[in-house]
N, C-alpha and C positions, 0 to 999 in steps of 0.2 A: 885170675886164671885158676882153673880147677886143679885140685890135687889128684894125682893118680900114681899109684905105685908102679904102673907099667909104662907110663909116658913121661918123658922129660924133653924139654927143648934143649937142643945142643947148639943152635945158632940162630941169629936173627939179624936182619939188616934191612934198611929202607931201600925199596926198589923204585918207588915213584911217590909223588905226593899222596899221602893217605894209604900207601901200600907197604906191606912188610912181608918178608920171607921167614918161614919157620921150618926147621927140620925137627920133626917130632919122632922120638924113638918109641916104637911099639914092640910088642912081643914077637911080631913078625917082620921086624926090620924098621928102618928109618923111612919116614914119609915126608915128602916136601909139601908144604902148604903155603900158598900166597894169599894174604888177607888184605882186602880192600874195604875201607869204610869204617864206620863207627861201630865198635864192638858191643855197644849197648843196644843196638838195633837187632831185630830178628835175624837169624842166620839163614843164608842160602848157600848150600854146599854143592859144588860142581865136581864132576869126574869126566875126563875126556875119553875119546876113543883110543884105540891101539896106536902107539907111536906118536901120540900127540900130547900136548900139555895145555895149560890155560891160555897161553899166547896163541898157539896155532889152532886151537879148537873154539875158543870163546871170545877172542878179541873183537871180531866183527860185530858180535851182539852187544857186548858190554861197553864198547867204546863209542857206540853211536849215541848222539845227543838224546834221542827219544828213550833209549834203554836206560841211560843214566838217570833221567827224570823218573823212570818207573822203578827200576831195580836198585840202582845204587842209592836212590833217595830213601827207599824203604828197607833195604837189607844191608847187612854186612856180608860181604862175599868171601867165602872160604873155598879157594880153588885147590882141590887135592889132586896131585899128580900120581899116576901109577908109579910104583917103585922104579927109580932109575930113569924116569922120563923127563925130569927137570933139566933146564939148560945148564950145561957144565957138569952134568952128572958123570961120575967115574964109572968105568965098566965094572960089572959084577965079577967077582972072582969065581973060579971054577968050583969052589966048595960052597958057594952061596946057596942057601936053601931055596928050593923051588916052592913057590907059593901056589895054593889053590885059590879058586874064586871065593871060597869061604874065608880063607885067610885075608884076602883083600877086603871083603866086606867087614871083617872084624877089625881091620885097621881103621876103617871109617869111624866106628864107634869109639875107638881109643883116641882118635883125633878130636871127636866131640867132647870126650871126657877131659882131655887136656885143656881145651879152651873153656870148659865149664858150661857147655851148651846143653840145653834140654832137647826139645823137639825142634826139628829144622825142616826147611824146604829143601828139596833135592832137585838138581838138574844134571842129567847125564846124557852122553851121546854114544850110541851103539854099544860098544863094550862097556863104557862107563855107565850107560843106562842099565845094563844087566847087573853090574856090581851094585848100583844103588837100589835096584828092585830087590835083589837078594838081601841087601841090608835092611830094606823096609820090611821084608818078611821075617827076618830074624829079630829085629828090634822095632816092633810096631809102634811102641810108645815114643820113639825118637823121631818119627817122621810125620810132618804136617801134611805134606803134599809131594807129588812126583811130577816133574816136568821132564819128559823123556823124548829124545830126538832119535828117530830111526832105531828104535830099541830092539834088542834081542831078548827072548825069553825061553827059547827051547834049546835043547842040545843041538850041536851042529848037524845039519843034513850031511849026507855023504858027499855031496858036491862041495859044500863049504869046508868040511873036514879035510877033503883031499887038497883043495886049494890052499888051506892053511898049512897043511903038511909040506907042500911044495915051497911055500913062502918061508916056513920055519927052517927047512933044510938050507935054503938059499941064504937066509940070515945067519945061520949058524956057521956055515962053511965059507961064505963069501962076503958077508956083511951087507950094509945098506947100499947095494949096487943098483944099477939102472932098472932092472926088471922088477926088483922088490919095490922100488919107489913107484914105478908105474902101476903095479898091482894095488898099492896103498892109495894112490891118487884116484884110481878107478873106484875104489871102495868109498872114498870120501865125496867125490864130485861128479856132477853130470858131464856128459860129453860136450855139452854146449860151452862149458867154461874150461874144459881140459884142452881145447884147441884141436886143430887138425892141420893138414898141409896148407889149407887156404887161410885158416884163422889161427892167430897166435894164442898161447895160453893166457888166461886172465891173470891179473895182478895177484889175486888171492891164491891161485894155484902156484904161481911162481914163488910166492912167499912161503907157502907150505913146503914146496920142494926144497927150498934153501934150508928150512928148519929141519926137515928130515935128514939132510946131510950131516947135521950136528948130533944126531941120535946115536947112542951106543947100541950096536946091533944085538949084543948079547942080552941087554936089558929088555929090548923090545921082544926078543925071542922068548924070554921067560914069561912075559905077559901074554904073548900069543899062545904059548903052550898051556897056560892056565885057562884061557878062553876056549881053546880047542878041547879041553877036558870038562867043560861046563856041563851041568845037568839041566834037565827040563824043569822049569818053574811053573808050568801050566796049572797044576793042581792047587797051588797056593794063591794064584792070582785072584780068584773069586773071593778069597777071605781078606783081601786088602781093602780096607775101608777108608784109607786116606784118598783124597781126591787126586786124580791123575789127568794130566793133559799131555797128549802124545802128538808130536809133529813127525811127519815123514815126507821126504821128497818122493815124488812119483817116479823118478828115475833112479831111486836108491836100489841097490841090490838086495836091501832088506825091507823093501816095501811090503811084501806079502807077510813077512814076519811081524811087522807092526800091525797090519790088519788082523792077523791071528791073535795078537796079544790083546787088542781092544775087544775082540769077541769073547775073551775069557775074563775080562774085568767086569765088575759090577757096573752095569750101565748107568746106575744112579750117580756114580761118582767119577765117571770117566768121559772123556771126549777126545776125538781125533781130528786133527787138522792136516790135510794133505796139501803139499805145496807143489804146484805144477812147475815143470821145467827145472827141477832141482834134484840134486843127489842126496846123499845121506846127511852131509854136514850142513844142515839148514842154518846153523848158527854163523857160518862163514859165507855160504853161497847166497843166501837170501835172508839175512837177519831181520830186515824190515818186515818180512811176512809173519814174524813171530810176535810183533809188538802188540797189536790189537787183541789177538787171542789171549796173550799173557795178561793184558790189562783187565779183560773180562774175568779171567780165571782168578786173578789176585784180588779183584774187587770182592769176591765171596769171602775172603779172609779179612776184610776190613782195610785192605791196602789200596791206596790210590796214587795217582801220579805225583801229587804234590803234598798230600797229607797222610798221616798215619794215625789211626784211631786207637785209643787204649794205650796201656803201658807197652813200651817198645820191647820189653823183655818177657812179657807174658805170653802164654800160648794163644795162638790165633784160633778163632772159632771154626771147627771143621764142618761147616754147613755144606749143602749140596752144590753141584756145579752151577755156576751162574746161568740162568735160562737164556740170556742173550748169546752165550757161547754156543748153545745148541740150536740156534735158529739159522738155518742155511740161507733164509731170505735176507736177514739183516747182515749176515756175514758176507754173502755174495756181493752185496752192494758196496761194502767197505773194503773187502779184502781180496778182490781179484788180483792175482790168480790163485786164490785159496778156495779149497772145498772143505766143508765141515761135515762130519758124519757122527750120528749117534750109533753106538754099537748095537 
């Protein structure tokens, strides 16, 4: 484990076979990290959306057998939770420092330093995608590639800012009550799985609803305030030369935001996969739709479903996007209901 004057582990315990929990102290507070896999393998760092953690945001993807053979076989997974979003987290005190999005991105590099990691692969969902994109801009040499799901890259629109302010006030004064949970579930999932008078909620939505009940509202409020004060990253996107794979559900409220982001990235290094009949959280609603695009994407790094070429700790080759990933014809045959676009 790497030495760092700013980062120390204050707790560790086994949570499942091959998985451990760490609380890493940084200059901007303590960060919860769940680690799965062999730490001699290349690192894949994840960051979830607002009010979520690795269980509620990534379990559907990482616990599927196909993803296990692709991701867990090739990577050690470092799930970073936003401050105070882990299960069993205590509520923040009133004098707890408010963090900015830059502070959250800086926490990520301190986590990497603590574990002695060099350049890593990153996977983020919506707010988490923004944090990891900002991290990639600030620490370019620490990022091999970006896998972003329904990402944000601009400052909030007036509509989003107002909605976030309403949700922020409800969280602050009333806690994680019914209307806040409904707004969050609408943010995450398509109406097809959220249910209606005729159709019940899907199991994945019901599970997410239960996990939201366990969240500390003041902790979620602080992350929401940071995201509502975020800045526009558009100018820096063209200078990102790490490869980027972007997923977005066609029914996501951030669908057009993802299309905008792809238009600003260098088309030589980026690809977009739109998932039909899906909301923002593709990792939970349609995780199977991510597997083949991920396999093509990671093949360009020398990673395969069952084998790993080269030294597991050495940097992976930053070659261009795999040509197969950018072929709508081949993708259409294999990935319905997937659409692929070149920016």
